[in-house]
N, C-alpha and C positions, 0 to 999 in steps of 0.2 A: 645498494640497499636491498635488491632482490636476493642476493646471496645471503645477506644477513637474515632475512625472513626464512629462507630455505634452511638455514642452519639453526636459528634460534627456536623456531616453532617445534621441530622434532625433539630438540633437547628439552624444552619445557614439557612436552608431552611425556617424554621418557621419565623425567623427574617426578611428574605427577603420578605416573603409573607405578613407579618403584616405591613411592611413599604411601600408596593406598594400603589399607589394612588387608591382611591375608587371613581368611577364615578356614578352619579345618572342619571336616565333616559337613560342608555346605551349610553350616548354621552360623550366622553372625553372633557375636557376643551380645547377649540380651542386656537391656538396661537393668540395673539392680532394682529389685522390688523393695529393697531395704533403703534405698536412697543413697547408697554409698557412691561417692565420686572422689577421685583423686587419691591422696595418701590417707590411709586409715590411721587412727591413733591407736595406741596400745590398749585403749579402752573399748575397742571395737568388739561387739558381740552380736550374735544372731542365733535364732532357734528355728529349726525346720527339719526337713527330711533329708537323710543321707542315703546314698547308694554306694556301690563299689564296682570297680573295674577289675577283671581278672585276666584271663588268657587273651582276649581279643586285642589288647594293647601291648602285650608282652613284647619287648624289644623294639617297639616303635618310638619314633621321635615325638615328643610332646611340644606344645606351643612355646615352651621356654627354651627348647632346643635339647633338653635332657632326654635320655632314653628311659622309657618306663620299664621298671622291673617290679613284678607283682609282689616281691618280698620286701621292697623298700617302704618306708613310712612316708608316703607322699599322697597328694590329693590334687584335684582340679576344683577351682572356684571361679565363678564368672568374673569377678572384679578385683579380688585381693592381689597385691603384687607378687610376682614370682619371687621365691626365696623367703616369703613370709612364713613364719612358723605359727600354726594355730593349734590350740588344745581342743580336741573334740571329745565331748562327753556324751555317751549313750544314755539318754534319759530313761530308758527302760530298765537298765541294770547299774547305772552310775559308774561304769567303767570309762576310763579316759585313755587317750593316746595323743601324742604330739606328732603332727605331720607337717611336711613342707609343701607349699603350693608350687607345683611345677607345670600345671596345665590349665586350660580353660574348660569350663563345663560346670555342672552337667547341663545338657541341653533339653532335659525333660522338665516340663513345667512343674513347679512346686518343690523342686529339689534344690538344696542350697550348696551341697558339696558332694563330690564323687571321690571316694576314698580308694586307696590301693587295696588289693586282696589282703595283704598283711595287716593293714590298719583295721579293716572290717573283721578280720579274725580276732585281733586283740580286743575289739569292742564287742565281740561275740554276737554278730548278726548275719553270719554267712548264710544260714538256712533261710532266714526271712527275706534277705535281699535288700531290704531298706529298713531304716529305723529312725526314730525321732532323736535328734541330737541338738546340743548347743555347741557353738564354736566361739572361741575367744582368741584374739591375737596375743601371742606370747612374745614374739619378736618380729619386728617389721622387716619386710623384704627390701631389696635394693632397686628393683626395676618394676615399672607398672605392668 
């Protein structure tokens, strides 16, 4: 019985430790202010502020495991599934771009999506740094 306790307890602790969520940048994923939980429908839409990521993430692994390349049409969103394709519309100039969700973020309050450099370039807000956007799901991702 003693041996069973010596073996079972460490194994249980190891399993619990290995299944705990891993956070990047010391910031846990925040609860969605939009109330999104679980799988989104194709009708999922939201409006808010977008920012973009450029050189600081270049070549680094994202939360999905993919490597960030600033010329890819990709984005970070706090809750949408990885692999999800969203259409982002710049509400200042009505330009649109489709991006794939590959990371978590942004971790700055009141921002809803963090776009790649290329996506921000196509939406024409590089100089401003942020812009008001609407996002809508075009294709659902495969993983949460």
